[in-house]
C-alpha positions in Angstrom: 0.0 0.0 0.0 1.3 3.4 -0.9 0.5 7.0 0.0 -0.3 9.7 -2.5 0.1 13.3 -1.6 -2.1 15.9 -3.3 -1.1 19.5 -2.9 -3.9 22.0 -2.7 -3.9 25.8 -2.6 -5.2 26.8 0.8 -6.5 30.1 -0.8 -8.6 28.6 -3.6 -8.8 24.9 -3.0 -7.3 24.3 -6.5 -5.4 21.0 -6.8 -1.8 21.7 -7.7 -0.3 19.4 -10.4 3.1 17.8 -9.6 4.8 20.3 -11.9 2.9 23.4 -10.6 4.9 25.8 -8.5 3.6 26.4 -5.0 4.3 29.5 -2.9 4.5 29.2 0.9 2.8 32.1 2.8 3.7 32.3 6.5 1.1 34.2 8.5 2.9 35.9 11.4 0.1 38.0 12.8 -3.7 38.1 12.2 -6.6 38.9 14.5 -7.9 35.3 14.1 -4.5 33.7 14.7 -4.4 32.2 18.2 -1.7 29.6 18.3 1.3 31.3 16.7 2.4 31.5 13.1 1.0 29.2 10.4 1.8 28.5 6.8 -0.5 28.3 3.8 0.1 27.1 0.3 -0.9 29.1 -2.7 -0.1 29.4 -6.4 2.2 32.2 -7.5 -0.7 33.8 -9.3 -2.8 33.9 -6.1 -0.2 36.0 -4.3 1.4 38.0 -7.2 -0.5 41.2 -6.3 0.1 40.9 -2.5 2.8 43.5 -2.6 0.4 46.0 -4.3 -2.0 45.5 -1.4 0.6 46.0 1.3 0.1 49.0 3.6 2.8 51.4 4.8 2.4 50.9 8.6 4.2 51.8 11.8 4.3 49.1 14.5 4.9 50.6 17.9 5.0 49.5 21.5 3.4 51.6 24.1 5.1 51.3 27.5 2.8 52.8 30.1 0.8 51.8 33.2 -1.8 50.0 31.2 -1.3 46.2 30.7 0.3 45.5 34.1 3.8 46.3 32.9 3.6 44.6 29.6 3.9 46.9 26.5 1.0 47.2 24.1 1.7 46.7 20.4 -0.2 49.0 18.1 -0.2 48.9 14.3 -1.3 52.1 12.5 -0.7 53.6 9.1 2.6 55.3 8.7 0.8 58.6 7.7 -1.3 58.4 10.9 1.9 57.9 13.0 3.8 60.6 11.1 1.0 63.1 11.8 1.6 62.7 15.5 4.8 64.7 15.2 3.8 68.3 15.2 7.1 70.1 15.9 9.6 68.1 13.9 8.9 65.9 10.9 8.7 62.2 11.9 11.4 61.2 9.4 13.9 63.6 11.2 12.7 62.3 14.7 13.3 58.7 13.7 16.8 59.5 12.3 17.9 61.2 15.5 16.0 59.2 18.2 17.8 57.1 20.7 18.4 53.5 19.6 16.7 50.7 21.5 18.7 47.6 22.2 16.9 44.4 22.1 16.6 42.7 25.5 19.3 40.1 26.2 17.9 36.7 25.7 17.5 34.8 28.9 16.9 31.5 27.0 20.6 31.1 26.3 21.3 31.3 30.1 18.5 28.9 31.0 19.0 25.2 30.1 15.8 23.6 28.9 14.9 20.2 30.4 13.3 18.2 27.6 12.7 15.4 30.1 9.7 17.4 31.5 6.2 17.4 30.1 6.4 21.2 29.4 9.3 20.7 26.9 9.2 17.0 25.8 8.9 16.6 22.1 10.0 20.1 21.2 12.5 20.1 18.3 16.0 20.4 19.5 19.5 19.4 18.3 20.6 17.4 21.3 20.2 13.8 22.1 16.7 12.6 23.2 16.9 11.2 26.7 15.1 8.1 27.7 12.9 10.3 30.0 11.9 12.6 27.1 11.2 9.6 24.8 9.1 7.9 27.6 7.0 11.1 28.1 6.4 11.5 24.4 5.4 7.8 24.0 3.1 7.7 27.1 1.5 11.2 26.7 1.6 11.7 22.9 -1.8 13.4 22.7 -0.9 15.9 25.4 2.6 16.5 23.8 1.1 17.0 20.3 -1.6 19.4 21.6 1.1 21.5 23.3 3.3 21.5 20.2 0.3 22.4 17.9 -0.7 25.2 20.3 2.8 26.7 20.1 2.9 26.4 16.3 5.6 23.6 16.2 5.5 20.4 14.2 3.7 17.5 15.9 5.1 14.0 16.4 3.9 11.3 14.1 4.8 7.7 15.4 4.4 6.4 11.8 7.2 8.8 10.7 10.4 6.6 10.7 12.5 9.5 11.9 10.1 10.3 14.8 9.7 6.5 15.6 13.5 6.1 15.9 14.0 9.4 17.9 11.3 8.6 20.5 11.3 4.8 20.5 8.0 4.1 18.9 7.6 0.6 17.4 8.3 0.5 13.7 6.0 -1.5 11.4 7.7 -4.6 9.9 
């Protein structure tokens, strides 16, 4: 028995032929997106005008007393943002403003324990410990739900690579 994969445009539902080119569209932010970035397949023709539809926007963070210490992210048109500068043109303000350094990543300092249910099954370069493999095998549904919720690939016991990595039985 074999498997046949049929590629379909997520936008139009059109079946893509084996020699058709597919374009991958990664949705990073959208009001209806709840579990992190997702990818969609489309034909090049379906997305060829996407640049024409793009908006000039300003994405800003507001650090104030609202939001219990967490900044609010706001997206507005660049012209709306530019009009907020009444004394000096916004372009000049942006050229001379103080640079913000990105916060130092604490992830590098913290070692992730993949042998816990919070991290088991997450993609990583290191060796899979027996504890991580056991958690993945025994609690696969829970692990896959967590992975899906965070926008990461799920574990498929039928995939030979996953089966070998996490100790699932392989079909003969």
